[in-house]
C-alpha positions in Angstrom: -14.9 -7.5 -32.3 -11.1 -7.7 -32.5 -9.6 -11.1 -33.5 -6.2 -10.1 -31.9 -5.0 -12.9 -29.6 -2.7 -12.6 -26.6 0.9 -13.7 -27.0 2.2 -16.4 -24.8 3.7 -13.7 -22.5 0.4 -11.8 -22.6 -1.5 -14.9 -21.5 1.0 -15.4 -18.6 0.7 -11.8 -17.5 -3.1 -12.1 -17.6 -2.9 -15.1 -15.4 -0.5 -13.3 -13.1 -2.8 -10.3 -12.9 -5.8 -12.5 -11.9 -3.6 -14.2 -9.3 -2.5 -10.8 -7.9 -6.2 -9.7 -7.7 -7.0 -12.9 -5.7 -3.9 -12.5 -3.5 -4.9 -8.9 -2.8 -8.3 -9.9 -1.6 -6.9 -12.6 0.7 -4.3 -10.2 2.0 -7.0 -7.6 2.9 -9.0 -10.3 4.7 -5.9 -11.5 6.6 -4.8 -7.9 7.4 -8.3 -7.0 8.7 -8.2 -10.1 11.0 -4.6 -9.4 12.2 -5.2 -5.8 13.3 -8.9 -5.8 14.2 -8.0 -6.0 18.0 -6.1 -2.7 17.5 -9.1 -1.0 15.9 -7.5 -1.0 12.5 -8.5 -2.3 9.1 -6.1 -3.2 6.3 -6.8 0.1 4.6 -6.0 2.1 7.7 -2.9 0.0 8.4 -1.7 0.6 4.8 -2.0 4.3 5.3 -0.2 4.2 8.6 2.5 2.2 6.9 3.1 4.5 4.1 3.3 7.4 6.5 5.7 5.5 8.8 8.0 4.5 6.0 8.2 7.9 4.4 11.6 9.5 4.7 10.1 12.8 5.7 6.5 14.2 6.2 4.6 14.2 2.9 1.2 15.3 1.7 -1.9 13.1 1.3 -1.5 13.4 -2.5 2.1 12.2 -2.3 1.1 9.2 -0.2 -1.7 8.4 -2.6 0.7 8.4 -5.5 3.1 6.2 -3.6 0.3 3.7 -2.9 -1.1 3.9 -6.5 -4.5 5.0 -5.1 -6.9 7.9 -5.4 -6.1 10.9 -3.2 -9.7 11.2 -2.0 -9.7 7.7 -0.5 -6.5 8.3 1.3 -7.7 11.7 2.5 -10.8 10.2 4.0 -8.7 7.7 6.0 -6.2 10.3 7.0 -9.1 12.6 8.2 -10.4 9.7 10.3 -7.0 9.0 11.8 -6.6 12.7 12.6 -9.9 12.7 14.5 -8.6 9.8 16.5 -5.3 11.4 17.3 -3.3 8.9 15.3 -1.9 11.4 12.7 -1.5 15.2 12.7 -1.0 17.8 10.1 2.0 20.1 9.7 2.2 23.2 7.5 3.7 22.5 4.1 6.2 25.2 3.2 5.7 24.3 -0.5 1.9 24.3 -0.7 -0.6 26.3 1.4 -3.4 23.8 1.3 -1.6 20.4 1.0 -0.6 19.8 4.6 2.0 17.3 5.6 0.9 14.2 7.5 2.8 12.8 10.5 2.2 10.0 12.9 1.5 11.2 16.4 3.1 9.3 19.4 -0.2 7.4 19.6 0.0 6.6 15.8 3.6 5.4 16.1 2.7 3.1 19.0 -0.3 1.8 17.1 1.8 1.1 14.0 4.5 -0.7 16.1 1.8 -2.8 17.8 0.5 -3.8 14.3 4.0 -4.7 13.2 4.5 -6.8 16.4 1.4 -8.8 15.4 2.4 -9.0 11.7 6.0 -10.2 12.2 5.2 -13.8 13.4 2.4 -14.1 10.9 4.5 -13.1 7.9 7.4 -15.2 9.1 5.1 -18.3 9.1 3.6 -17.3 5.7 7.1 -17.1 4.2 8.5 -20.2 5.9 8.3 -22.4 2.8 9.5 -19.8 0.3 13.0 -19.2 -0.9 14.3 -15.7 -0.8 15.4 -15.9 -4.4 11.9 -16.9 -5.5 10.6 -13.9 -3.5 13.2 -11.6 -5.2 12.2 -12.9 -8.7 8.5 -12.3 -8.0 9.2 -8.8 -6.7 11.3 -8.0 -9.8 8.5 -9.1 -12.1 5.9 -7.0 -10.2 8.2 -4.0 -10.2 8.7 -4.2 -14.0 4.9 -4.4 -14.5 4.3 -1.5 -12.1 6.9 0.6 -14.0 5.3 -0.2 -17.3 1.9 0.8 -16.0 3.3 4.0 -14.6 4.9 4.8 -17.9 1.7 4.2 -19.7 -0.2 6.4 -17.3 2.3 9.2 -17.7 2.3 9.0 -21.5 -1.5 9.2 -21.6 -1.8 12.3 -19.5 
């Protein structure tokens, strides 16, 4: 068993990671409640969001990478959304099998309805926070995400 101890920064990042895990769980529960009346779950809403925010139609694999998730999980959700007429596939000129994913009109309306529910909720959630605190938190998260991505790239 290794006797190596965490540095002070290592301890702080460990505590942050645990807090992020707890926050993620609470966000998923809150998201499920927020969009349940629309027939969505947090997972489906996340997929709709990544498709809606993409600058152009992208493949399931691209969306999965953007979200930091496994392609198979995103593919399952996209397939469900396609069956329900929320997304559609478009031929990808760069890849025969990896179709591009787009929101249908129904999907765009569903996403906009979710955002209409989310906006007052998130405004209330953020009401006692300062924008500079939020910016600092985002900066730390972005640095950690970048380090993890670099580690992943160097190990493959």
